[in-house]
C-alpha positions, 0 to 999 in steps of 0.5 A, a space after each residue: 500500500 502506497 498511502 493511507 489517509 486517516 480521516 479520508 472521508 472529510 473535506 481534506 481527506 477526500 481531496 488528498 485521496 483524489 489527487 493521490 489516485 490521479 498519480 496512480 498511487 495505491 490508496 487506502 483511507 479510513 472513515 468513522 461513520 461513512 465512506 466517501 463516494 470516491 472510487 478506487 480507494 480501499 476504504 476501512 472503518 476506523 475509530 482513531 481513539 482506539 489504539 489497538 485498532 489503529 495499530 492493527 490497521 497500519 500493521 496490516 496495510 503497511 503503507 509507505 506513507 500516512 497522512 493524518 487528516 482526522 480531527 474533531 474540535 470538541 474531542 480530545 480523544 480524536 485529535 490528541 490521543 488518536 493522532 498520537 496512536 497514528 504516530 506510534 503506529 507509523 513509527 512502529 511500521 516504518 511509514 512516512 508520516 504527515 500529521 496535520 496540525 492547526 494554527 489554533 496551537 497559537 494564542 494570537 499574541 504575536 504579530 505572526 508565527 513561523 515554524 520556530 515559534 512554540 505553541 501557546 494555545 488558549 483553547 481546548 482544540 489548540 491544546 489538543 493539537 499542541 499535544 499531538 505535535 509534541 507526541 509526534 515529535 517524540 515518537 517519530 522525529 522524521 515525521 512532518 507536522 503541517 500546521 494549516 489554517 481555515 480550509 476553503 473548498 468549492 461549491 459550499 463544501 467547507 464549513 466557512 462556505 456553508 456559513 456564508 451561504 446560510 447567512 446570505 439566506 438568513 443574516 440572523 443566524 450568525 455573524 462574521 467577525 471583522 477582527 478575527 484574522 486567519 490565512 485561509 488555504 484552498 483545499 486543493 493547494 493544501 492536499 497537494 502540499 501535504 502529498 508533496 511533503 509526504 514524498 519528500 525527506 523533510 521533517 519537523 514543523 511546516 506551515 502550510 497556509 494561504 498567502 493572505 491574512 484576512 478577517 472572517 468577514 472579508 473571507 465571507 465577502 470573497 466567498 459571496 462574490 465568487 458564488 454570486 451571493 448578496 454580500 451586503 446582507 452579511 452580518 459583521 461583528 467583533 470576536 472580542 465582544 464575545 466569549 468564544 474561546 480561542 485566538 483572535 489574530 493568527 498569521 502563519 508565516 509560510 515563507 520557509 515551507 513555501 521555499 521547499 514546495 513546488 505547490 503554490 500556497 495561494 492567498 484567499 484573494 487569489 483563489 476566491 477571485 470571481 471568474 473573469 
């Protein structure tokens, strides 16, 4: 088996699987509830929270590489423990590992963050991602830990797009923050970058996010313009005025990682530009 995608039924996992299949690789992928409708994949049901299941599957498949795209924001067992179990299984079976992490490992206190900055999470999800980063580095020093940001897809496939479509239809159902900054990345760029890293001999922390730092509100406007929605009805607000946990402004500096990649990490203002 060339590649195992853990969390293959999610938005990112599906795109990794599709791109890997197009290059002729033999691909297995896991799902928790339901396999994705992608043909040509060896789908396997897996509860990543169970160490024995993870170890048995990796031992059975003996993949050359593993990309772990599984996560659950409100579940420490999936994000932290599960990621650790994947790292342990990869190390035990000699598999190349790419562990997907998040910009949520940072507090947002700094102006920007590069790969040398240490995590200082202020949310449970960020703490879980920071924990799995530490576990992965201890279990498998040759692994890649790829920190990313908000993932955007096509046709309402991502959480960000679905929210914008919902608010365009009914502005009373939420708000888009003007003061919360991230570096959104298109799912096709992220999947390509992760596969490129899996095929490389790079190790350690890598920042894989978009080139533009934009607010949630600006991201909403960009999505609305691309999709032909009425941007004027989108509700704006300030994250600082809420009790929502987590960082407000996180800019990932991807300069070092971009220098190693042929995949271009486009910014949201580029990949969400309306068709000419």
